[in-house]
N, C-alpha and C positions, 0 to 999 in steps of 0.2 A: 507711964500711961500715955503721955503725949506722943512719944516716939511710935507707939503701937498704932496710933490713929494717923499720924502724919506720913508714915512710911507707905501704907497702901494708897493714900491720896497721891503722893509723889510718884509712885510707880504707875498709877493710872494716868496721871497727866503726861508722863513721859511716853507712855504707850499711845495716847491720843495724838500727841504731836508727831510721833514717828509714823503713825498710820495716815495722818492728814497730809503729810508732805511726801509726794511721790519722788523717788530718787531720780534726778535728771541724768541723762546720758552724759558721761564725763567728757568735757571738752579736752581734746588732746593737748598736753602741755608743750609738745614740740612736734615739728614736722619729721616724720619718719622717712627712711630711704625709699620706701615703696609708695610714698604719697602719689596718687594719681586719681584721675576722675574722667567720667564721660559727662558731657554737657550738651543737651539738645535744646535748641531754642528757635523760635520763630512764631509768626502770627498766622500765616497760612501755609507756610512751608517750614520744614524743620531741618536746620543745619546741625551737624554733630561734630563736636571736638572730642576726640578719644585720646587722652594722654596715656592710657594703658598701652595702646598699640601705635601711638605716634601718627595719627591720621586726622584729617579733617574732611568731612563730607558735606558738599553743598547740594542742597535740594534744588534741582533745576525745574521743578514743578511739572512741566509737560514732557520734558526730555529725561533721559537717564541721569541719575545723580552722578556727581563727579567727586571722586575720592582722591586725595593727594596725601603724600607724606607731610606731616606737620608736627613740629616740636615747639613747645614753649621752652624758653631758657630756664635754667635753674633759678635765676633771680626772679623771673616772672612767676614761677611756681611758688617761690617763697612769699612773694607779695600776695598771691591768692590765698595761701594758707594763713598768712597773718590776718587777712581780711576775714576769713572764715572764723578764726579764733576770736577776733575783735567783736564779731556779731553773735558769737556762740552758735554758729551754724549747726553743730552736732546736737544741739538741744531742740532744734526745730522738729515739727511733726513730719511724718512721711508725706502727707498731703497738706499743703499750706493753703489757707484761705483767709480773707479778711472778714472777720465776723461782723454781721449787721443785725440790727434789731428790727423786728416786725414793724412795718409802718414808716421806717426810716427812709428818707430820700437817699438814693444811691446813684452815683454817676458811673456809667459803664462805657467802656471803649470796645468797638468792634471793627475789625477783627482784633482779638486780644492776644497778647504775647503768651505763649505757653512755654514753660520751662520744665526740664527734667534733668536732674543731676544725681550721679552716684559717685561717692567719694570713698577712697580707701586711704587709710593712714594707719600703718602698723596692723594690728588685729581688728581695728575698728572700721566698719563699713556703714555708710549712711546714704540713704536715697531720699530724694525729695522731689515732688512734682507740684506745679502751681499753674493754674490758669489765671493770669493776671488781668482780669477784666474790670475789677472795681478800682476806679481812680479816686473816688470820693464817697465815703471817708477813707482815710488811709491810716496806717499804724506805724509806729517806729520799726516793728519787725518787718513789715512789708517794705518800708523804705530801705532798711538794711539789706534785705534780699535783692532789691532792685540795684542797689549800689554794687553788691558782689557780682551780680550777673552782668551789669554794665561794664565793670572792670574787666571781666573775662572777654566779653564781646569786643570791647575796644582793643584788647591785646590781639585778638584774632584779626579784626578788620584793619588794623594798622600794619599788619605784616605784609611783606612783598608777596608771599605765597598766596595770600587771600586776594590781594589786589590783581594778581595775574589770572584769577579764575574767570571763566566766562560768565556773562550776565544772563540770567534766565530770560527766555524769550516770551514768557507769560508772567502774569502776576495774579493777584486775587483782589477781590473787592469786598 
C-alpha cells in the first residue's frame, strides 16, 4: 500500500524538478580545431576582429575603415577559449544586460562600450551582444564578460599590426 502512494509522489517530484530547471547550453569541454570568433567592440566606433577570416578592421570614424590581415596565435586562441570556459561563456544569453530593480540608483557611463561576439567551437555557435552602460551596480557575470573582452582587446592592441594602424582623425563625445 505504501509503495502505491509513494511512487506517484516520487514521479511527480522528479517531473517538477525536471520542468523547473532549464537545461543550460553545454559548455564545450575542449577547444575544437575550428574554434574561431568575430568580436566587435567600441564606444562610438566599432573595431572588428574576425578570426574566421584572419582580419582586423579599424573603424576610422569619418574616413573609410581600414582592414588588415590579422592572426592571433594558437596560444592566444587557447587562452581565450580557456577564459570562455572558465566563465561559462556558452551559458550566457544572446543579449546580456545587468538587471536593475525599479527605483534603484544606477551609475551609467556615456558613451558606453558595445560588444558583439560570435563564437564557433565544433558544432556549437554562440552569439552575444551587450551595451555595457551600467557601471553600478555590477554583477559577477558582467565582470567576467568584461575580463574576457579586455583580454581579447589587450591581445589586439598589444600587437605590432594594431600599433601600425593609422589613428582616426575624429573622435566622439
